[in-house]
N, C-alpha and C positions, 0 to 999 in steps of 0.2 A: 505495500500499499505505500502510495506515494507519502513524504512526508510532512506535505501541505496539507493533506485532509487528516481531520481529526481522528476518522474512525466513526461516529456516529452515522446513524442512516440520514440525517440531515446535513451531513458535512458535504462541501463542494471545492474543487480544485480552485488554484491562485487565478487562472483566467478568468472564471465567471466573478470570483470576488473583486479583481481587479475592474472587470468591467462595470459591476455594479457601483464601486465607489466613483467611478468616472461620472456614470449617469447622475451619481448624487450631487456630486462636489464640483465637477467641471460643467456639467450640462444642467445641473440645477433643477434636476427634477425630482418631484416629490418621492417620498417614500414608496407610499401605494402605487404610483403611476410607473415606478423604477420595479417592482415586483412584477406588474403585467408586463411591461417590456421585456422583460425578462424570460417570461414564458411563454411570450409570443416570438420572440426571436432565437430562443434557445431550447424551448419545450423543458425548462427547469421551473418547477412550479414551488418558488422560493417563499417565504413567510416574510412579511413587512418587519417583524420584530429581527430576523436575521440580517435584513439588508441595513436596519438603523445601528445595530451592533456593529457593524464593519466600520463606521466610520469612526470609533475609539482604537480599533485595531490600525485603521491608516493613519490616525492621529500621531501613533507612537512611531510607526515607520517612517514619516517625514520629519521629525523633529530636528536632527541631523540637517536636512537639507533646508529647514526655516532657518536655522542658525547661520549656516552660510549664505543666502538670499537677504538676512538682515545686515549680514557685514558687508555683503558687496553692494545693496542699492544705494550707501550715502557716497559711494566713491565716484557714482557717475556725474557727467557736467550735465545732463538734462533728467529730471525726474517729475514723471506727472502724480498728481494726487486728485483724489476724488473721493464721493461718498454717497449713499444711497441709503433707503430703508430696505430692511426684509424682515420676515417672520422666522423666529427659532420656536418650534411648539407654538404657542397660542400667544408669543411675546413679541412684540414690535421693537426690532434693534436696528440701530446702524451700523451699516458695514463701511470700512474706509480701505481706501487702496492705496498703494505706493507701488508704482511699476514703471518699467522702461519696456523698451520693444522686447526684451528678453527674459525679463525677471517681474515676480509679481508676488506682493505678500498682501494679503487681506487679514483684517481683524475686525472684530466688533466691540464697539466702544460708544459712550455718548458724542453727540454731535458737538463737540468743542475742540478747543486747540490740544488741551491735556488727553481727550479722546482721541484726536486725530494722531498726537505722537505717542500714545500708547503701544502702537506697534514697533516702536523702539527705532524707526528710521526718521523721521523729521528732525527730532532735535539735534541729529548729528549730521545734518545734509548742509552743505556749502555750496552746491553748485545753483543752477536755475532749477525753480520749483515751479510747474507750469500747473495752473489750477482755475477754479473758478473765483469769483470775485467774494467769495464769503470770507469775512473779518479774521474768522480765526486762524486761516492761513498766514495772514499778516503779520501775526504774533511771533512767526519765526524770521527773525533779522539775521541770522546767520547766513541766509541764503538770499540770493536776488531773486526776482519773480517774474511771471509771465501771465498775465490774465488773459483766460482763453478767449480767444475773439470769436468763436462762434456762439458762446455767451453773449457777449457783447453785441453783435451783430443781432442778436435775437432781440434784445434788450431795445435797440435802437430802432429797429423795426416796428415794436409794439409803441414805443413813445410817438414814432412817426403816425402811427395810425391812430392815436391817442388825440394829435393836434394835427390835422390835415392839412393846415391854414399855414405850418410853419416848415420849412425847408431844412433846417440845420441839422436835426437827426439824420435825416438821409444824405446830407452833406458829410457828416462825420462817417456813416457807413459807407458811402461811396469813396473814402479816403483811405479806410482799414482795407476796405476790398481790392483797391488798387495797389497797396504796398503788399498785400498778401500775395498777389499776381508775380510782382517784381521779384519778392523774397523766394517764390517757389522757382523763377526762374534761374536765380542765382544756385540754389540747390542743385537743380537739374542740369547744372553746369553750360546753360544757354548765354550767360553773361557772368561775369565776374563781381558784378557790385550792383547796387540799385541806382541806375543811370540818373544823370542831373534833371531829365526830364519828369520823371516820376516824383522826385523830390516835392513837386508842388502838392503832392497829397499831403506831406507834412503840414504846411500852410494850411491846406484846407481842412485838416484835422483839428489845429489849435483856433483857427479862425471860426471854424463852426463851434466850437466850446463857448468861445468867448462871447460869439452871438447869442447863443442858447442862453447863455446864463444872464444874459442881457433881459431876455424874454419870459425868464422863470425867475426874478428877483427873490432874496431870502423873506422867508414869511416871520412873522412874529412865533415866538415859541421853538420847540425844538423839533417838532415833527414837519417835517416839508414835502414836497410833491416830489413822487417817483420820478417824473421827469429831471427835476433839479437836483434830486441826489446821485442819478447815473452821470450827469453833466460833472457834477462835483468830482465823483469818482474819477471819472475820464481826466478831469484838469488837476487832481491832486496825484494821481497815478499813472502819469502820461507815460514815464518811462518803463514802466511796468507793463503798460498795455502797448506799446511800441518796440520793445527789446526784441521781439523777430525779425523787426526791421533792420534795427541796428547791429545784430547777429545773425543774418539770413543763413548761412551755411548750417548752423547748429539748432536755433531755437526756433521750436515749431510756432505757427499761430495759433493751433487750438489744443485742447486736453483731449482730443479724439482717443488717445492711447488709454489713458483714465477711463474714459468714458465706454470703450469698448469693452474693457474688462468688466464694468458693473453692468453692460447692458443686460444678461442672460437674468439678473436678480432683480431688475426696476419693479417687476410685478409682485406683489405680497404671494408668497406660495408657504404652505406649512411645512417646517422643517423639524426634525427630529431634535429633541433637546440634550 
C-alpha cells in the first residue's frame, strides 16, 4: 500500500488530495461544490468533511515556502497590495494580498494599516508599493507609492458624470490615459522615453486639478464633496499618481496584479473555518 494512503476505507492518494486543495484554495470553490466536482470528474465520492480537513494538512506542508515568500517579497522593486472581503464559515473577513508577478502572499486581518502589515511584508518594504487610494497604505512611509490609475480613471469618470457641465475631470482623465499610452510605448521598447509632445499631458493634469478645485471650493466643516476630495487627493499625491510616468520602464500604471489575485474571492462564499 502506498505510504501516502492511510489505510482506512475512505483514504485517497496524493493526486486526489492535491486536486481537492487546488480547487478549494486556488480556485476558491466551496467545500460542498468541491466534493461534487471531484465525484463528477474522477468518480470518487468524497465527503465534505474529508475535503475540509485537507486544508489543515496543506497548511502544514506550505509553512516553509510561506516563510520564503515573506522573505523574498520585500526585496523586489515593485510590490502590489490590495484587499477584499471573503467569508470563512459564517464570518465575513478581510483578505489582504501582497504580490508580484511571481510571488503571492494572502492573509486575513482587519481592514487597517496594522491588518495589512500583519502578513509580515509591508512593514519591511522599501521599493514602490502599487495600490488603491486607501489611506491605510499611506502609513507605510519607508516605501514610495504608485496609486492605481485604473481606480482613479473610474473615480474621474464617475465625477464627470456627476457634473456633466464641467470638463475638468475629463481633462485629468485624458491626461492620465495619454501618459499611460506613452509609458506603455517605453516599456515595449518603441521609444526610450516619454517624448516632449506628450509632456503636455503633465500640464493638462495639473491645470485640470487647479481649475477643478476652483469649481469645488472648500465648504464649512470637515466633510467635503466626493468631487473635491478626489481633486485634493490628486493634488496632494500628484507624485504618487504620476510615478508610473516618471519611471515608465518599471512602475506600472495599475494594480492589476493585485486585483487579479483577489478576483476569484470577490464574491462571498462559505469557507471552512
